[in-house]
C-alpha positions in Angstrom: 19.7 -19.8 -15.3 22.8 -18.6 -13.8 22.9 -15.2 -15.2 20.4 -12.5 -16.3 19.4 -12.4 -19.9 18.5 -9.8 -22.0 15.3 -10.2 -24.4 15.5 -13.6 -26.0 14.3 -14.4 -29.5 11.5 -17.1 -29.5 12.1 -20.0 -32.2 9.2 -22.0 -31.6 6.2 -22.4 -29.3 3.9 -25.3 -28.4 1.5 -24.6 -25.7 3.3 -23.6 -22.4 6.6 -24.7 -24.1 8.9 -22.1 -25.9 12.2 -22.7 -27.5 14.1 -19.4 -27.3 17.5 -18.1 -28.9 20.0 -16.5 -26.2 21.0 -13.1 -27.5 24.2 -13.2 -25.2 25.3 -16.5 -26.7 24.5 -17.0 -30.4 24.7 -20.9 -30.1 22.6 -20.8 -26.9 19.1 -22.2 -26.9 16.6 -22.1 -23.9 13.5 -24.2 -23.3 10.9 -22.5 -21.0 8.0 -24.2 -19.6 5.5 -21.7 -18.3 7.4 -19.3 -16.3 10.3 -21.7 -15.7 13.5 -21.9 -17.4 13.4 -25.8 -18.2 16.6 -26.5 -20.1 19.4 -24.5 -21.7 21.8 -26.0 -24.4 24.8 -24.7 -26.4 24.7 -26.0 -30.1 28.3 -25.6 -30.5 29.5 -26.9 -27.0 27.5 -30.0 -25.7 29.8 -29.8 -22.5 28.7 -26.3 -21.5 26.0 -26.2 -18.6 24.4 -23.1 -18.1 22.2 -24.1 -14.9 24.5 -24.1 -11.9 22.7 -27.1 -10.3 23.7 -29.3 -13.6 27.3 -28.2 -13.0 27.1 -29.2 -9.5 25.5 -32.9 -10.4 28.3 -33.0 -12.8 30.9 -32.6 -10.0 29.3 -35.4 -8.1 29.0 -37.8 -10.9 32.6 -37.1 -11.8 33.8 -37.7 -8.2 31.8 -41.0 -8.2 33.1 -42.0 -11.5 29.5 -42.7 -12.8 29.8 -43.9 -16.4 26.0 -45.6 -16.4 23.6 -42.7 -15.4 20.0 -43.0 -15.9 18.3 -39.5 -16.1 14.6 -39.0 -15.2 13.1 -36.1 -16.7 14.8 -34.8 -19.9 14.0 -31.5 -21.1 16.7 -30.9 -23.9 18.8 -33.4 -22.2 21.6 -30.9 -21.3 23.3 -33.0 -18.7 23.0 -36.3 -20.4 24.4 -34.5 -23.6 27.3 -32.9 -21.6 28.4 -36.4 -20.1 28.1 -38.2 -23.1 30.4 -35.8 -25.0 32.9 -36.2 -22.3 32.4 -39.8 -22.0 31.4 -41.4 -25.1 32.3 -44.9 -23.9 29.7 -44.3 -21.2 25.9 -45.0 -21.0 23.5 -41.9 -20.7 20.0 -43.0 -20.8 17.0 -40.4 -20.5 13.4 -40.9 -19.7 11.3 -38.1 -20.7 7.4 -38.4 -20.3 6.3 -35.4 -22.4 6.4 -35.9 -26.2 6.1 -32.2 -26.9 9.4 -31.5 -24.9 11.3 -34.0 -26.9 9.9 -32.9 -30.2 11.0 -29.2 -29.5 14.3 -30.4 -28.2 14.8 -32.4 -31.4 13.7 -29.9 -33.8 15.1 -26.6 -32.3 17.4 -27.5 -29.4 19.9 -29.7 -31.3 19.1 -33.0 -29.7 20.6 -35.7 -32.0 21.7 -39.3 -31.7 25.2 -39.5 -30.3 27.5 -42.1 -28.8 26.5 -43.1 -25.3 23.2 -41.2 -25.4 20.0 -42.9 -25.7 16.7 -40.8 -25.2 13.1 -42.6 -24.6 9.5 -41.4 -24.1 8.9 -43.1 -21.1 7.6 -42.4 -17.3 10.5 -42.7 -15.0 9.4 -44.7 -12.1 7.9 -47.4 -14.5 11.1 -47.5 -16.3 13.2 -47.8 -13.1 10.8 -50.6 -11.9 12.0 -52.8 -15.1 15.4 -52.3 -14.4 17.9 -55.0 -13.1 19.5 -54.4 -9.6 22.8 -52.4 -9.6 22.5 -51.9 -13.4 23.1 -48.2 -13.3 26.0 -46.3 -11.4 23.7 -43.2 -10.7 20.0 -42.2 -11.2 19.3 -38.2 -11.6 15.9 -37.1 -11.1 15.3 -33.6 -12.5 11.6 -33.6 -13.3 9.1 -31.2 -12.6 5.4 -30.4 -12.6 5.0 -26.8 -12.2 8.0 -26.0 -9.9 7.6 -29.3 -7.8 9.2 -32.7 -8.2 6.5 -35.2 -8.9 5.5 -37.0 -5.7 5.5 -40.3 -7.2 9.2 -40.2 -7.9 10.1 -39.4 -4.4 8.3 -41.5 -2.1 10.1 -44.0 0.2 8.7 -46.9 -2.4 10.2 -45.2 -5.2 13.4 -44.3 -3.7 13.8 -47.8 -2.5 13.7 -48.9 -6.0 16.1 -46.2 -7.1 18.6 -47.6 -4.4 18.1 -51.3 -5.5 19.0 -50.1 -9.3 21.8 -47.5 -8.5 24.2 -46.8 -5.5 23.8 -43.1 -6.0 21.0 -40.8 -6.5 20.7 -37.3 -7.2 17.5 -35.1 -7.0 17.0 -31.6 -8.2 14.7 -29.6 -5.7 13.3 -26.1 -6.2 12.6 -24.7 -2.7 12.2 -21.7 -0.7 13.9 -20.9 2.8 11.3 -23.2 4.6 13.0 -26.0 2.6 10.2 -28.4 3.1 10.5 -30.3 0.0 14.3 -30.6 0.5 13.6 -32.3 3.9 10.8 -34.5 2.5 13.4 -35.7 -0.2 16.2 -36.0 2.3 13.8 -38.1 4.5 13.1 -40.5 1.6 16.7 -41.1 0.5 17.7 -41.4 4.3 15.4 -44.3 4.2 17.0 -45.9 1.3 20.6 -44.8 1.5 23.0 -44.6 4.3 24.6 -41.2 3.2 22.5 -38.5 2.4 23.9 -34.6 1.7 23.1 -31.7 -0.4 24.7 -29.0 -2.6 23.1 -25.7 -2.8 23.4 -21.8 -2.7 21.5 -19.1 -1.1 18.0 -20.0 -2.9 16.7 -21.8 -6.0 17.7 -25.3 -6.8 19.2 -27.9 -4.3 20.8 -31.1 -5.3 19.8 -33.8 -2.6 22.0 -36.8 -3.0 21.7 -40.2 -1.7 24.8 -42.5 -1.7 25.3 -46.1 -0.8 29.3 -45.7 -0.8 31.5 -43.1 0.4 32.2 -40.1 -1.8 35.3 -37.9 -1.8 33.2 -35.3 -0.3 36.1 -33.0 0.4 37.0 -32.8 -3.2 33.0 -32.4 -4.2 33.1 -29.4 -1.6 35.9 -27.8 -3.1 34.8 -27.9 -6.8 31.2 -26.8 -5.7 32.7 -23.7 -3.9 34.8 -22.7 -6.9 31.9 -23.1 -9.3 30.6 -19.7 -10.9 27.7 -20.1 -8.8 29.2 -21.4 -5.6 27.4 -24.1 -3.6 27.8 -25.3 -0.3 27.8 -29.0 0.8 25.6 -29.6 3.5 25.1 -33.0 5.5 21.4 -33.9 5.8 19.4 -36.4 7.7 15.7 -36.5 7.7 15.6 -33.9 10.3 12.4 -35.1 11.8 10.6 -35.3 8.5 8.8 -38.4 7.7 9.3 -39.8 4.2 6.4 -39.4 1.7 4.6 -42.9 1.0 2.7 -44.2 -1.9 -0.3 -44.4 0.5 -0.4 -41.0 1.0 -0.5 -40.0 -2.8 -2.2 -41.1 -6.1 0.8 -42.8 -7.6 -1.1 -43.1 -10.7 -0.4 -39.1 -11.4 2.8 -37.8 -11.9 
């Protein structure tokens, strides 16, 4: 989250998943997975995005005029819900692989049917593989096992399929100063898209994006710097890193 919270009230718990009420924002609800803040929604204002990286993603999606967005990794579907509320004529579709996450989101975090929003229980890579070419304006990958993006979603082969389906891809990465995961994702996106850059702050989340067409990066950079958690736009290349490939991992695992 982008601010320090006082003690939150636990609403529900399923295994490592915990739904909490934010004492600083009565309508705020937080979903935690173990020690990680996984999702935050405002029941009174679906356009509110508490997490800084989601606001940065929204800046990019608005600049690209992306109306059809496929979200891989759902949580409480905060970004998809915000975009659907702002653009009810658009199309937001969410693939979430964990049924407990969706159950908690529906029961305690206000996830409801809404115009332009569809949420499904599905594994993201398999769902992308079944999509027609250029059937989406953008694909957002915001999925984690612990604090790591599932490797099967960011191999060169997986991202080539993302590029087949959408001209814009955004990947949320949590990394340290060594930025190994950021470089690995950048390498994979560079093998699929001609333009790769990132939005990030002084640590924590970095949004790595690949684009087939030119974006108004001046506007993106200006809005990102003006965000309550300012982000810097950085041009990226593979920086010598080799993209991860399917034969290096067990693609059957998340």
